[in-house]
C-alpha positions as CSV (number, residue, x, y, z in Angstrom):
1,M,0.0,0.0,0.0
2,A,3.0,2.2,-0.1
3,D,2.0,3.3,-3.6
4,F,-1.5,4.3,-2.5
5,T,-2.8,7.7,-3.7
6,F,-5.9,9.5,-4.8
7,M,-6.1,10.3,-8.5
8,H,-8.6,13.2,-8.1
9,P,-8.2,14.6,-4.6
10,Q,-10.1,17.7,-5.4
11,W,-13.3,15.8,-4.9
12,F,-12.8,15.9,-1.2
13,A,-14.1,19.4,-1.4
14,A,-17.5,17.7,-1.8
15,L,-17.4,16.9,2.0
16,I,-17.9,20.6,2.7
17,P,-21.7,20.6,1.9
18,L,-22.0,17.5,4.1
19,I,-20.4,19.3,7.0
20,I,-22.8,22.3,6.5
21,V,-26.0,20.3,5.9
22,L,-25.6,17.6,8.5
23,P,-26.1,19.8,11.6
24,W,-29.1,21.5,10.0
25,L,-30.7,18.1,9.3
26,K,-30.0,16.9,12.8
27,G,-31.7,20.0,14.3
28,K,-34.6,19.7,11.9
29,A,-35.1,16.0,12.9
30,Q,-35.2,17.0,16.6
31,H,-38.1,19.5,16.0
32,S,-40.1,17.5,13.5
33,G,-42.6,15.9,15.9
34,L,-46.3,16.3,15.4
35,I,-46.8,17.8,18.9
36,A,-44.6,20.5,20.3
37,P,-42.4,19.2,23.2
38,H,-43.9,21.6,25.8
39,L,-47.5,20.5,24.9
40,A,-46.6,16.9,25.0
41,Q,-45.2,17.4,28.5
42,K,-48.4,19.1,29.7
43,L,-50.5,16.3,28.2
44,G,-48.3,13.6,29.8
45,L,-47.4,12.1,26.4
46,A,-44.0,10.6,25.9
47,Q,-42.1,12.2,23.0
48,Q,-40.2,9.7,20.9
49,Q,-36.6,10.4,20.4
50,P,-35.7,11.0,16.7
51,K,-33.9,8.2,15.1
52,R,-30.3,9.1,14.3
53,W,-29.4,6.2,12.0
54,P,-30.7,7.7,8.8
55,L,-28.4,10.7,9.3
56,A,-25.5,8.4,10.1
57,L,-26.2,6.4,6.9
58,L,-26.4,9.6,4.9
59,A,-23.1,10.8,6.2
60,L,-21.5,7.4,5.6
61,G,-22.9,7.1,2.1
62,W,-21.8,10.6,1.2
63,L,-18.3,9.9,2.5
64,I,-18.0,6.7,0.6
65,A,-19.2,8.4,-2.6
66,V,-16.7,11.2,-2.2
67,I,-13.8,8.7,-1.7
68,A,-14.9,6.8,-4.8
69,M,-15.0,10.0,-6.8
70,A,-11.5,10.9,-5.5
71,G,-10.2,7.9,-7.3
72,P,-8.3,5.7,-4.7
73,S,-5.5,3.9,-6.5
74,W,-3.1,1.3,-5.3
75,Q,-2.0,-0.4,-8.6
76,K,-0.8,0.5,-12.0
77,V,-1.3,-1.1,-15.5
78,K,1.0,-0.8,-18.5
79,L,-0.7,0.8,-21.5
80,P,1.0,0.7,-24.9
81,A,2.0,4.1,-26.3
82,Y,3.4,4.4,-29.7
83,N,6.7,6.2,-30.1
84,L,6.9,8.0,-33.4
85,S,10.4,9.2,-32.6
86,G,12.2,6.4,-34.5
87,A,14.2,7.8,-37.4
88,R,15.8,7.1,-40.8
89,V,18.1,9.1,-43.0
90,L,18.1,8.9,-46.8
91,V,21.6,9.3,-48.2
92,M,21.8,10.1,-52.0
93,N,24.9,9.9,-54.2
94,M,25.6,13.1,-56.2
95,S,28.9,12.2,-57.8
96,Q,29.5,12.6,-61.5
97,S,29.3,8.8,-61.9
98,M,25.6,9.1,-61.4
99,Y,25.4,10.4,-65.0
100,A,26.2,6.9,-66.2
101,T,23.5,5.5,-68.6
102,D,23.5,1.8,-67.7
103,I,20.0,2.5,-66.3
104,K,17.9,4.8,-68.4
105,P,17.8,7.7,-68.8
106,N,20.7,7.8,-66.3
107,R,21.5,6.8,-62.7
108,L,20.8,10.3,-61.3
109,T,17.3,10.6,-62.8
110,Q,16.3,7.1,-61.6
111,E,17.8,7.8,-58.2
112,R,15.5,10.9,-57.8
113,F,12.5,9.0,-59.0
114,K,13.1,6.1,-56.6
115,A,13.8,8.4,-53.7
116,L,10.4,10.1,-54.3
117,D,8.7,6.7,-54.6
118,M,10.0,5.8,-51.1
119,L,8.6,8.8,-49.3
120,P,4.9,7.8,-49.2
121,G,5.8,4.4,-47.6
122,W,7.5,6.0,-44.6
123,K,4.5,6.9,-42.6
124,E,6.0,6.4,-39.2
125,G,8.9,8.2,-37.6
126,S,10.9,11.0,-39.0
127,T,13.2,11.1,-42.1
128,G,16.3,13.2,-42.9
129,L,18.0,13.8,-46.2
130,V,21.8,13.8,-46.9
131,A,23.6,14.2,-50.2
132,F,27.2,13.3,-50.8
133,A,30.0,13.6,-53.3
134,G,33.5,14.3,-52.1
135,D,31.9,15.1,-48.7
136,G,28.5,14.6,-46.9
137,Y,26.0,17.4,-46.6
138,E,22.8,17.8,-44.7
139,V,19.9,18.7,-47.1
140,S,17.1,18.4,-44.5
141,P,17.1,17.6,-40.8
142,L,14.8,14.9,-39.5
143,T,11.2,15.7,-40.3
144,T,7.8,14.0,-40.4
145,D,6.7,16.2,-43.3
146,S,7.5,14.2,-46.4
147,S,6.5,17.2,-48.6
148,T,9.6,19.0,-47.5
149,L,11.8,16.2,-48.8
150,R,9.7,15.9,-51.9
151,N,10.4,19.5,-52.8
152,L,14.2,19.2,-52.3
153,I,15.0,15.9,-54.0
154,P,14.4,17.1,-57.7
155,S,16.9,19.9,-57.3
156,L,19.8,17.7,-56.2
157,S,22.5,17.1,-58.7
158,P,26.4,16.8,-58.9
159,D,26.4,20.4,-60.0
160,V,25.3,21.7,-56.6
161,M,28.0,19.8,-54.7
162,P,30.8,22.0,-53.3
163,I,33.4,19.2,-53.5
164,A,33.5,16.6,-56.3
165,G,34.1,13.0,-55.6
166,N,32.3,9.8,-54.6
167,N,32.8,9.1,-50.8
168,A,29.8,7.3,-49.5
169,A,31.5,7.0,-46.0
170,K,31.2,10.8,-45.7
171,G,27.5,10.6,-46.5
172,I,27.0,7.8,-43.8
173,A,29.0,9.9,-41.3
174,E,26.7,12.8,-41.9
175,A,23.6,10.6,-41.5
176,I,25.0,9.3,-38.2
177,R,25.5,12.9,-37.0
178,L,21.9,13.8,-37.9
179,L,20.6,10.8,-35.9
180,K,22.7,11.5,-32.9
181,Q,22.0,15.2,-32.9
182,A,18.3,14.3,-32.7
183,G,18.9,11.9,-29.8
184,H,18.5,8.7,-31.7
185,N,20.9,5.9,-30.7
186,S,19.5,3.6,-33.4
187,G,17.8,4.0,-36.7
188,D,18.0,3.3,-40.4
189,I,20.3,4.7,-43.0
190,I,19.2,4.2,-46.6
191,L,22.1,4.6,-48.9
192,M,21.5,5.2,-52.7
193,T,24.7,4.8,-54.5
194,D,26.4,3.3,-57.6
195,G,29.2,1.7,-55.6
196,M,32.2,2.4,-53.4
197,T,35.8,1.3,-53.2
198,K,37.1,-1.1,-50.6
199,A,38.9,1.8,-48.9
200,V,35.7,3.8,-48.7
201,A,33.8,0.7,-47.4
202,Q,36.3,0.3,-44.6
203,Q,36.0,4.0,-43.7
204,A,32.2,3.6,-43.6
205,L,32.4,0.5,-41.4
206,A,34.8,2.5,-39.0
207,E,32.1,5.2,-38.8
208,L,29.4,2.6,-38.0
209,K,31.5,0.7,-35.5
210,G,30.0,0.7,-32.0
211,T,26.7,2.2,-33.2
212,H,23.2,0.6,-33.7
213,Y,22.5,2.1,-37.1
214,R,21.3,-0.2,-39.8
215,V,22.4,0.5,-43.4
216,S,20.3,-0.6,-46.3
217,I,21.6,0.0,-49.9
218,L,19.7,0.6,-53.2
219,A,22.4,0.1,-55.8
220,M,21.9,2.5,-58.7
221,G,23.7,0.9,-61.6
222,T,24.8,-2.5,-63.0
223,V,27.8,-4.8,-62.5
224,E,28.6,-4.4,-66.3
225,G,28.7,-0.6,-65.9
226,A,28.6,2.1,-68.5
227,P,30.5,5.3,-69.5
228,I,29.6,8.5,-67.8
229,M,27.9,11.0,-70.1
230,L,28.2,14.5,-68.6
231,P,25.4,17.1,-69.1
232,N,27.5,19.0,-71.6
233,G,27.5,15.9,-73.9
234,S,31.1,14.9,-73.3
235,M,32.3,11.6,-71.8
236,L,34.1,11.7,-68.5
237,S,37.5,10.4,-69.3
238,E,40.8,9.7,-67.6
239,N,44.1,10.1,-69.5
240,G,41.9,10.1,-72.7
241,T,40.1,6.9,-71.9
242,P,36.4,6.9,-71.0
243,V,35.7,6.0,-67.4
244,M,33.6,3.0,-66.9
245,S,31.6,3.0,-63.7
246,K,30.7,-0.5,-62.4
247,I,29.1,-1.7,-59.2
248,D,31.1,-4.1,-56.9
249,I,28.3,-6.0,-55.1
250,N,30.7,-7.6,-52.6
251,T,31.9,-4.2,-51.3
252,L,28.3,-3.0,-50.8
253,M,27.3,-6.3,-49.1
254,S,30.1,-5.8,-46.6
255,I,28.2,-2.8,-45.3
256,T,24.7,-4.3,-45.2
257,D,25.8,-7.6,-43.7
258,S,27.7,-5.9,-40.9
259,T,24.8,-3.6,-39.9
260,G,21.8,-5.9,-40.5
261,G,20.5,-4.0,-43.5
262,I,19.5,-5.2,-47.0
263,L,20.9,-4.7,-50.5
264,Q,18.7,-4.1,-53.5
265,M,19.7,-3.6,-57.1
266,A,17.8,-0.9,-59.0
267,Q,15.1,-2.4,-61.2
268,T,12.7,-1.1,-63.8
269,T,9.8,-2.2,-61.6
270,D,8.9,-1.0,-58.1
271,N,10.1,-4.2,-56.4
272,D,13.4,-2.6,-55.3
273,V,11.7,0.4,-53.7
274,N,9.0,-1.7,-52.0
275,A,11.6,-4.0,-50.5
276,I,13.5,-1.1,-49.0
277,V,10.4,0.6,-47.8
278,N,8.9,-2.5,-46.2
279,F,12.2,-3.2,-44.4
280,T,12.6,0.3,-43.1
281,A,8.9,1.4,-42.7
282,K,9.0,0.6,-38.9
283,P,11.9,2.8,-37.8
284,L,14.2,1.5,-35.1
285,A,13.4,3.2,-31.8
286,S,16.2,3.6,-29.3
287,G,16.3,0.6,-27.0
288,K,12.8,-0.4,-27.9
289,K,11.3,-3.2,-30.0
290,G,9.8,-1.6,-33.1
291,H,7.9,1.6,-32.3
292,E,5.9,0.3,-29.4
293,K,6.6,1.2,-25.8
294,E,4.7,1.0,-22.5
295,L,3.6,3.8,-20.2
296,Q,2.3,3.0,-16.7
297,E,-1.2,4.2,-16.0
298,R,-2.8,4.1,-12.6
299,L,-6.0,2.1,-12.1
300,N,-8.9,3.8,-10.4
301,G,-10.0,1.5,-7.6
302,G,-13.0,3.6,-6.7
303,F,-15.3,1.2,-8.6
304,W,-15.1,-1.2,-5.6
305,L,-16.9,1.3,-3.4
306,I,-20.0,1.0,-5.6
307,L,-20.9,-2.2,-3.8
308,P,-21.3,-0.7,-0.3
309,L,-23.1,2.3,-1.9
310,L,-25.6,0.0,-3.5
311,L,-26.3,-1.7,-0.2
312,L,-26.9,1.7,1.4
313,A,-29.1,2.7,-1.5
314,L,-31.3,-0.4,-1.0
315,L,-31.6,0.4,2.7
316,G,-32.5,4.0,1.8
317,F,-35.3,3.1,-0.5
318,R,-36.8,0.8,2.1
319,R,-36.6,3.1,5.0
320,G,-37.2,6.5,3.5
321,I,-36.4,9.0,0.8
322,V,-33.4,10.7,2.4
323,L,-30.8,8.2,1.3
324,A,-32.6,7.7,-2.0
325,A,-32.4,11.4,-2.7
326,M,-28.7,11.3,-1.9
327,F,-28.0,8.7,-4.5
328,V,-30.1,10.5,-7.1
329,L,-28.5,13.9,-6.6
330,L,-24.9,12.9,-5.8
331,P,-23.0,12.1,-9.0
332,I,-20.7,9.1,-9.0
333,D,-17.7,9.1,-11.3
334,H,-17.5,6.2,-13.7
335,A,-14.6,4.4,-12.1
336,Q,-12.4,2.3,-14.4
337,A,-12.4,-1.4,-13.7
338,S,-9.2,-3.3,-14.5
339,P,-9.2,-4.5,-18.1
340,W,-7.9,-7.8,-16.9
341,V,-11.0,-8.8,-14.9
342,N,-13.9,-7.7,-17.1
343,T,-15.3,-8.2,-20.6
344,N,-12.2,-6.5,-22.1
345,R,-10.0,-9.5,-21.3
346,Q,-11.0,-11.3,-24.5
347,A,-10.4,-8.2,-26.5
348,Y,-7.0,-7.9,-25.0
349,E,-6.1,-11.4,-25.9
350,T,-7.2,-10.6,-29.5
351,F,-5.0,-7.5,-29.3
352,T,-1.9,-9.5,-28.3
353,D,-2.6,-12.0,-31.1
354,G,-2.1,-9.1,-33.5
355,N,-5.8,-8.9,-34.7
356,F,-6.1,-5.2,-34.0
357,K,-9.2,-4.5,-36.1
358,K,-11.1,-7.2,-34.2
359,A,-9.8,-6.0,-30.9
360,A,-10.8,-2.4,-31.7
361,Q,-14.4,-3.7,-32.2
362,D,-14.4,-5.7,-29.0
363,F,-12.8,-3.3,-26.5
364,T,-15.2,-1.3,-24.4
365,A,-12.5,0.4,-22.4
366,P,-11.9,3.6,-24.5
367,Q,-8.1,3.8,-23.8
368,W,-7.6,0.3,-25.2
369,K,-10.1,0.8,-28.0
370,G,-8.1,3.8,-29.1
371,I,-4.8,2.0,-28.9
372,A,-6.2,-0.9,-31.0
373,E,-7.6,1.4,-33.6
374,Y,-4.2,3.1,-33.8
375,K,-2.5,-0.2,-34.3
376,A,-5.0,-1.1,-37.0
377,Q,-4.1,2.2,-38.7
378,Q,-7.7,3.5,-38.2
379,Y,-6.5,6.9,-37.3
380,D,-9.8,8.7,-37.7
381,Q,-11.5,6.3,-35.3
382,A,-8.6,6.4,-32.9
383,I,-8.8,10.2,-32.8
384,A,-12.6,10.0,-32.1
385,T,-12.1,7.5,-29.3
386,L,-9.1,9.1,-27.6
387,K,-10.1,12.8,-27.9
388,P,-12.6,12.8,-25.0
389,L,-10.1,11.0,-22.7
390,K,-8.1,13.2,-20.3
391,D,-5.3,11.0,-19.1
392,L,-1.8,11.8,-20.4
393,T,-1.2,8.5,-22.1
394,S,-4.4,8.8,-24.1
395,Q,-3.7,12.4,-25.0
396,Y,-0.1,11.5,-26.1
397,N,-1.5,8.7,-28.3
398,L,-4.0,11.1,-29.6
399,G,-1.2,13.4,-30.7
400,N,0.5,10.5,-32.4
401,A,-2.8,9.6,-34.2
402,Y,-3.1,13.2,-35.5
403,A,0.6,13.1,-36.7
404,Q,0.0,9.8,-38.5
405,K,-3.0,11.3,-40.2
406,G,-0.9,14.3,-41.3
407,D,-2.7,16.9,-39.1
408,Y,0.6,18.2,-37.6
409,K,-1.0,21.4,-36.4
410,Q,-3.5,19.5,-34.2
411,A,-0.8,17.1,-33.2
412,A,1.4,19.9,-32.0
413,A,-1.5,21.4,-30.0
414,T,-2.1,18.1,-28.4
415,Y,1.5,17.6,-27.4
416,E,1.6,21.1,-26.0
417,K,-1.5,20.2,-23.9
418,V,0.2,17.1,-22.5
419,L,3.4,19.1,-21.7
420,K,1.3,21.7,-19.8
421,Q,0.2,19.0,-17.5
422,Q,3.5,17.2,-17.3
423,P,6.4,19.4,-18.5
424,D,9.0,16.5,-18.2
425,F,7.1,14.2,-20.7
426,A,10.2,13.6,-22.8
427,D,8.5,11.7,-25.7
428,A,5.9,14.5,-26.1
429,K,8.7,17.1,-26.2
430,K,10.5,15.1,-28.9
431,E,7.3,14.7,-31.0
432,L,6.5,18.3,-30.7
433,S,9.9,19.3,-32.0
434,H,9.1,17.2,-35.2
435,C,5.8,18.9,-35.8
């Protein structure tokens, strides 16, 4: 019982009317006989003493009701909350070798198209953008607004790079910096490149050593290679010989195998993009499995006090209207029963089995119903369910549902509301910074 507390202690103010009314009712009961006391004495009639038990039961019932409304709590339950703070960084090669024409019309054009095709699939978490040539450059910090990246990608080309070259390790290092700067100890790096030398691969692995970042690669080119046709119509040559740019699969696989990522070769279909997106759609969250975490929420034990109140109510209806009136006029908060001991148990088992749509239909507890709707990607329904709830976990999940729907203005307002009640809510702070 060391963890005992009242969730809504302000309800104890409802004892004030009882303190005021009780003496008045007691006095009225003493003077409510049909014959005045002095006349009864003259007539030699014995005056019955007023019964005090109705007032005692009234006071007891009132006190129990107030305690129930104050929300006595001695246990906690873990509720899932969905952390949108996982992250990924898209790293795009802007070296001159991207002008090679082994994939049509050239590698650069296809790289842009495929990058744009990836964005709609990344609905959870935040995404950053890095471009590299001789060095790595931040194009966009981590953001949940894919339209920002969509506007930037078409303008990227080797011509805008300050330093020429083809150093993917520099691009990976910049992606790591972006992730760490945003407080992410793990995440995905999606590298779009037409290959790297063994020396650059070793440099990249050195940058990744000791980290928890997963690198997946979309190889833009072919193992046969092709000459590099520059925008001015000339061939890139070295000592008068055209440069042939080829992809070394083994070098790229050394990066993906070491970090747990996947390697895809660019294709004329969307299979390559879909594979990358499906693999990275659920961003790695620091120290957590997937994007799900748990927040502890107190259980309101006040519902147990309904039983003695019902007994008093039955006695009140039998003996008189005083207690009956109390139960009619005095509101009783709808105390939450534990989801483990009521009809929501079956819905919870359905939820843990991964059938979120069915669980959303079966749950009657609104907190869990909203969580199941969120997991089922029914964001409109989740918003409607969670919006009336006042607890911080539900409000935080509500903000996440708004963010998933793309209503970042409302999401930000909801996170701000949560932070007003609990300024040290770290996840809400982080999500607000992404809105």
